[in-house]
FIKOLZA-1660 file (N, C-alpha, C; in steps of 0.1 Angstrom, whole numbers, plus 5000, padded with zeros to 4 digits):
% residues 70
   i   px   py   pz ch aa at
   1 4145 6514 7497  A  M  N
   1 4153 6504 7485  A  M CA
   1 4169 6519 7481  A  M  C
   2 4169 6506 7477  A  S  N
   2 4186 6506 7480  A  S CA
   2 4188 6514 7463  A  S  C
   3 4202 6523 7464  A  A  N
   3 4202 6536 7455  A  A CA
   3 4204 6524 7437  A  A  C
   4 4203 6511 7442  A  L  N
   4 4215 6501 7435  A  L CA
   4 4197 6497 7420  A  L  C
   5 4188 6501 7435  A  T  N
   5 4172 6495 7430  A  T CA
   5 4173 6503 7421  A  T  C
   6 4168 6519 7429  A  K  N
   6 4161 6529 7423  A  K CA
   6 4169 6532 7405  A  K  C
   7 4184 6534 7406  A  E  N
   7 4188 6527 7398  A  E CA
   7 4183 6515 7388  A  E  C
   8 4182 6507 7390  A  T  N
   8 4179 6502 7380  A  T CA
   8 4165 6504 7369  A  T  C
   9 4160 6504 7384  A  I  N
   9 4140 6504 7378  A  I CA
   9 4142 6526 7365  A  I  C
  10 4151 6528 7374  A  D  N
  10 4147 6544 7366  A  D CA
  10 4155 6540 7347  A  D  C
  11 4166 6535 7346  A  M  N
  11 4167 6528 7334  A  M CA
  11 4158 6521 7331  A  M  C
  12 4154 6512 7335  A  M  N
  12 4144 6501 7332  A  M CA
  12 4130 6508 7322  A  M  C
  13 4130 6525 7329  A  E  N
  13 4118 6522 7326  A  E CA
  13 4123 6542 7314  A  E  C
  14 4134 6542 7312  A  M  N
  14 4132 6552 7297  A  M CA
  14 4132 6546 7287  A  M  C
  15 4130 6526 7292  A  L  N
  15 4127 6514 7277  A  L CA
  15 4108 6512 7269  A  L  C
  16 4116 6511 7262  A  P  N
  16 4098 6508 7258  A  P CA
  16 4092 6500 7269  A  P  C
  17 4081 6500 7269  A  E  N
  17 4071 6491 7275  A  E CA
  17 4073 6478 7277  A  E  C
  18 4073 6474 7255  A  S  N
  18 4079 6456 7256  A  S CA
  18 4094 6452 7258  A  S  C
  19 4106 6460 7258  A  E  N
  19 4113 6455 7267  A  E CA
  19 4117 6460 7283  A  E  C
  20 4107 6466 7287  A  Q  N
  20 4107 6465 7301  A  Q CA
  20 4099 6454 7299  A  Q  C
  21 4090 6449 7294  A  S  N
  21 4085 6430 7298  A  S CA
  21 4095 6427 7299  A  S  C
  22 4101 6425 7289  A  L  N
  22 4115 6416 7284  A  L CA
  22 4123 6411 7303  A  L  C
  23 4124 6427 7304  A  I  N
  23 4134 6429 7318  A  I CA
  23 4129 6419 7331  A  I  C
  24 4118 6425 7323  A  N  N
  24 4105 6417 7340  A  N CA
  24 4104 6405 7344  A  N  C
  25 4111 6398 7325  A  E  N
  25 4104 6377 7330  A  E CA
  25 4118 6379 7332  A  E  C
  26 4125 6385 7323  A  F  N
  26 4142 6379 7332  A  F CA
  26 4149 6376 7342  A  F  C
  27 4142 6391 7352  A  V  N
  27 4141 6397 7361  A  V CA
  27 4132 6380 7373  A  V  C
  28 4125 6377 7367  A  K  N
  28 4117 6369 7368  A  K CA
  28 4121 6354 7373  A  K  C
  29 4130 6351 7353  A  R  N
  29 4132 6334 7363  A  R CA
  29 4143 6334 7366  A  R  C
  30 4151 6349 7370  A  V  N
  30 4162 6353 7384  A  V CA
  30 4159 6344 7399  A  V  C
  31 4149 6355 7397  A  V  N
  31 4141 6355 7410  A  V CA
  31 4144 6338 7413  A  V  C
  32 4135 6333 7407  A  L  N
  32 4126 6322 7405  A  L CA
  32 4136 6303 7408  A  L  C
  33 4155 6312 7401  A  A  N
  33 4168 6305 7394  A  A CA
  33 4167 6302 7415  A  A  C
  34 4164 6309 7416  A  W  N
  34 4178 6317 7435  A  W CA
  34 4171 6314 7443  A  W  C
  35 4155 6307 7440  A  D  N
  35 4141 6306 7448  A  D CA
  35 4132 6302 7444  A  D  C
  36 4129 6291 7446  A  P  N
  36 4118 6285 7430  A  P CA
  36 4113 6278 7443  A  P  C
  37 4106 6283 7456  A  D  N
  37 4093 6278 7464  A  D CA
  37 4095 6294 7473  A  D  C
  38 4100 6304 7467  A  Y  N
  38 4100 6315 7477  A  Y CA
  38 4101 6320 7486  A  Y  C
  39 4113 6308 7491  A  T  N
  39 4112 6303 7513  A  T CA
  39 4124 6315 7515  A  T  C
  40 4138 6319 7504  A  K  N
  40 4146 6325 7516  A  K CA
  40 4142 6338 7508  A  K  C
  41 4147 6338 7525  A  A  N
  41 4146 6363 7526  A  A CA
  41 4156 6364 7525  A  A  C
  42 4161 6377 7519  A  T  N
  42 4165 6383 7513  A  T CA
  42 4175 6396 7535  A  T  C
  43 4188 6391 7524  A  P  N
  43 4197 6406 7535  A  P CA
  43 4190 6409 7545  A  P  C
  44 4174 6419 7541  A  R  N
  44 4168 6430 7546  A  R CA
  44 4158 6429 7550  A  R  C
  45 4154 6412 7551  A  E  N
  45 4141 6410 7554  A  E CA
  45 4147 6397 7570  A  E  C
  46 4155 6400 7559  A  A  N
  46 4166 6387 7576  A  A CA
  46 4169 6391 7592  A  A  C
  47 4168 6407 7585  A  A  N
  47 4175 6417 7595  A  A CA
  47 4162 6421 7599  A  A  C
  48 4155 6422 7596  A  D  N
  48 4135 6428 7599  A  D CA
  48 4129 6419 7610  A  D  C
  49 4127 6406 7602  A  M  N
  49 4127 6389 7614  A  M CA
  49 4139 6394 7627  A  M  C
  50 4147 6393 7622  A  K  N
  50 4154 6392 7639  A  K CA
  50 4157 6402 7647  A  K  C
  51 4150 6411 7638  A  R  N
  51 4144 6426 7653  A  R CA
  51 4133 6425 7655  A  R  C
  52 4127 6415 7651  A  A  N
  52 4110 6410 7655  A  A CA
  52 4112 6401 7668  A  A  C
  53 4121 6388 7666  A  E  N
  53 4121 6380 7672  A  E CA
  53 4124 6389 7686  A  E  C
  54 4135 6398 7690  A  E  N
  54 4143 6405 7696  A  E CA
  54 4130 6411 7702  A  E  C
  55 4128 6416 7694  A  E  N
  55 4112 6425 7703  A  E CA
  55 4106 6417 7708  A  E  C
  56 4097 6404 7708  A  F  N
  56 4093 6391 7712  A  F CA
  56 4102 6389 7720  A  F  C
  57 4113 6388 7720  A  A  N
  57 4115 6375 7733  A  A CA
  57 4121 6392 7744  A  A  C
  58 4121 6401 7745  A  R  N
  58 4118 6415 7752  A  R CA
  58 4105 6414 7757  A  R  C
  59 4095 6418 7755  A  G  N
  59 4082 6417 7750  A  G CA
  59 4070 6424 7747  A  G  C
  60 4087 6432 7737  A  D  N
  60 4076 6446 7730  A  D CA
  60 4068 6439 7721  A  D  C
  61 4060 6439 7729  A  T  N
  61 4042 6433 7714  A  T CA
  61 4033 6441 7719  A  T  C
  62 4016 6440 7709  A  V  N
  62 4009 6448 7718  A  V CA
  62 4000 6440 7718  A  V  C
  63 3987 6446 7720  A  S  N
  63 3977 6430 7723  A  S CA
  63 3966 6439 7714  A  S  C
  64 3960 6426 7711  A  H  N
  64 3952 6423 7699  A  H CA
  64 3937 6437 7705  A  H  C
  65 3936 6440 7720  A  E  N
  65 3926 6453 7728  A  E CA
  65 3933 6466 7717  A  E  C
  66 3944 6462 7723  A  D  N
  66 3948 6478 7714  A  D CA
  66 3956 6482 7703  A  D  C
  67 3939 6474 7694  A  I  N
  67 3948 6475 7680  A  I CA
  67 3936 6482 7671  A  I  C
  68 3933 6498 7664  A  D  N
  68 3918 6496 7661  A  D CA
  68 3915 6490 7649  A  D  C
  69 3910 6479 7649  A  W  N
  69 3907 6475 7643  A  W CA
  69 3898 6477 7635  A  W  C
  70 3889 6484 7628  A  D  N
  70 3879 6495 7624  A  D CA
  70 3887 6496 7610  A  D  C
% end
């Protein structure tokens, strides 16, 4: 979590619940305006996907047999 995100959360938690709900709805509207279909990747998600693709290309994978599914 970034320092800015933590600071924002800390400030929101100081507010009464009714104001927190208002801010939550505002954030939802901003996110939907930015990406109405939830298809855009954040910079962190893009970096994670790039790293995963590079690992896969190098053959750095885990077989299903090596996973304890229980």
